[in-house]
C-alpha positions in Angstrom: -123.9 -76.4 30.8 -120.8 -78.0 29.7 -117.4 -77.1 31.1 -114.7 -77.1 28.5 -111.3 -78.5 29.2 -108.7 -76.4 29.8 -106.3 -77.8 27.4 -107.4 -79.7 24.5 -105.5 -83.2 23.8 -104.2 -81.7 20.6 -103.1 -78.1 21.9 -100.5 -79.6 24.2 -99.4 -81.8 21.8 -95.6 -81.7 20.2 -94.1 -78.6 20.2 -96.5 -77.0 22.8 -95.7 -79.8 25.2 -92.1 -79.2 25.0 -92.1 -75.6 25.2 -94.2 -75.5 28.5 -91.7 -78.3 29.9 -89.1 -76.0 29.1 -90.7 -72.8 30.6 -91.3 -74.7 33.8 -87.7 -75.9 33.9 -86.1 -72.5 33.4 -88.5 -71.0 36.0 -87.3 -73.6 38.5 -83.8 -73.0 37.7 -84.1 -69.4 37.8 -85.6 -69.8 41.6 -83.1 -72.4 42.8 -80.1 -71.2 41.7 -80.0 -67.9 43.5 -81.1 -69.7 46.7 -78.5 -72.3 46.6 -75.9 -69.5 46.1 -77.4 -67.5 49.0 -77.2 -70.5 50.9 -73.2 -71.6 50.2 -72.6 -68.1 50.5 -74.1 -67.9 54.0 -73.1 -71.4 55.2 -71.0 -71.1 58.4 -68.1 -73.5 58.6 -66.2 -74.7 61.6 -63.6 -77.4 61.9 -62.3 -76.8 65.0 -63.6 -76.4 68.7 -61.9 -74.4 71.7 -62.4 -74.8 75.1 -62.0 -76.4 78.8 -62.5 -80.1 79.3 -65.4 -80.2 81.7 -65.4 -83.9 82.2 -64.1 -87.1 80.5 -66.9 -89.8 80.6 -65.3 -92.6 79.5 -62.3 -93.8 77.2 -64.5 -92.6 74.5 -66.1 -89.4 75.2 -65.0 -86.0 76.9 -67.5 -83.0 77.4 -66.0 -79.7 76.5 -67.2 -76.2 77.1 -66.2 -73.7 74.4 -66.7 -72.2 71.3 -66.6 -73.3 67.5 -63.7 -72.1 65.7 -65.2 -70.4 62.4 -62.3 -68.9 60.7 -64.6 -66.8 58.1 -66.8 -65.4 61.1 -64.6 -64.1 63.8 -67.9 -62.4 65.1 -69.4 -65.7 66.2 -66.3 -66.3 68.7 -67.9 -64.5 71.7 -69.0 -65.5 75.1 -72.8 -65.6 73.9 -72.0 -68.6 71.6 -70.4 -70.7 74.5 -71.5 -74.5 74.3 -71.0 -77.8 75.7 -70.2 -80.4 73.6 -69.8 -84.5 73.5 -66.3 -85.2 71.8 -66.0 -88.9 70.6 -62.4 -90.4 70.5 -62.2 -92.9 68.0 -59.1 -95.2 67.6 -57.9 -92.7 64.4 -57.9 -89.6 67.2 -54.5 -88.0 67.7 -54.0 -86.6 71.4 -51.1 -83.9 71.2 -49.8 -82.1 74.4 -48.5 -78.9 73.4 -45.9 -77.1 75.6 -46.1 -73.3 75.4 -42.4 -72.0 76.3 -43.0 -69.2 78.7 -39.7 -66.9 78.4 -37.4 -66.4 81.1 -37.5 -63.3 83.4 -34.8 -61.3 81.4 -36.9 -61.8 78.5 -40.1 -60.6 80.2 -38.3 -57.5 81.8 -37.2 -56.1 78.4 -41.1 -56.4 77.4 -42.4 -54.9 80.4 -43.7 -58.4 81.2 -45.8 -58.6 78.0 -45.8 -61.9 76.0 -47.8 -63.1 73.0 -48.6 -66.8 73.3 -49.0 -67.6 69.9 -45.4 -65.9 69.2 -44.0 -68.3 71.6 -41.7 -71.3 71.0 -43.7 -74.8 71.2 -42.9 -78.2 71.9 -45.4 -80.9 70.8 -45.7 -84.4 72.2 -48.3 -87.2 71.5 -49.9 -88.4 74.6 -52.6 -91.2 75.7 -55.9 -90.6 76.8 -54.6 -91.7 80.3 -52.2 -88.3 80.2 -55.2 -86.3 79.2 -57.0 -87.7 82.1 -54.2 -87.1 84.5 -53.7 -83.5 83.3 -57.6 -82.6 83.3 -57.2 -83.8 87.3 -54.4 -81.4 87.8 -56.5 -78.5 86.2 -55.1 -78.5 83.0 -57.8 -79.0 80.3 -57.5 -76.1 77.5 -57.8 -77.9 74.4 -58.3 -77.1 70.7 -60.3 -80.2 69.1 -60.3 -80.6 65.1 -62.7 -82.7 63.1 -62.5 -83.2 59.3 -65.8 -82.5 58.8 -68.1 -79.4 59.4 -69.0 -79.4 63.2 -70.6 -76.0 63.0 -73.4 -75.9 66.0 -73.0 -79.7 66.3 -73.4 -80.9 70.1 -71.7 -84.1 69.2 -68.7 -85.1 66.8 -65.7 -87.4 66.3 -62.2 -85.5 66.9 -59.8 -85.9 64.3 -56.8 -84.3 67.0 -57.1 -83.2 70.4 -54.4 -80.6 71.4 -54.0 -80.0 74.9 -52.2 -76.7 75.7 -50.1 -76.2 78.8 -47.6 -73.6 79.7 -44.2 -74.6 80.4 -41.7 -72.6 82.4 -37.9 -72.3 82.1 -36.5 -75.2 84.1 -39.8 -77.6 83.4 -39.0 -81.0 82.2 -40.3 -81.5 78.7 -40.5 -85.3 77.9 -38.2 -86.4 74.9 -40.0 -87.2 71.6 
């Protein structure tokens, strides 16, 4: 018994071939567009990492333990998500020391000793990697690291800026700009 071909050569010529091609393209679009929208909607972005310096390997790398700062997903900013990341320092990386000015005793007495660090005045000074190393040796190593690209769940990335946060008490000498 001879098998008949599925399509005869003249059946898929011209207009029918075009219609079949268009149907396949439309089906691909109908499936792929919702998947792409779903991917974009659920994509997690982080351009900052907050944590404590654990080690300064060399003049180009620091190890930081902390959390990815996901602005749109605060539910991910929990202790279960703490990670160690390797932060690469480039010639373009800015390192800034942020002095958070603690209120004087009289101001603290007015509020019952309560204050909110995000509302306190701050002074910023650019520093070198050597100063950052010294601060780390003295136990100061709370940093916020920012990057220009999405760094979410990356264990190694290049820092655009490193901000070292330190509390400064009344009477402390803050270096001039």
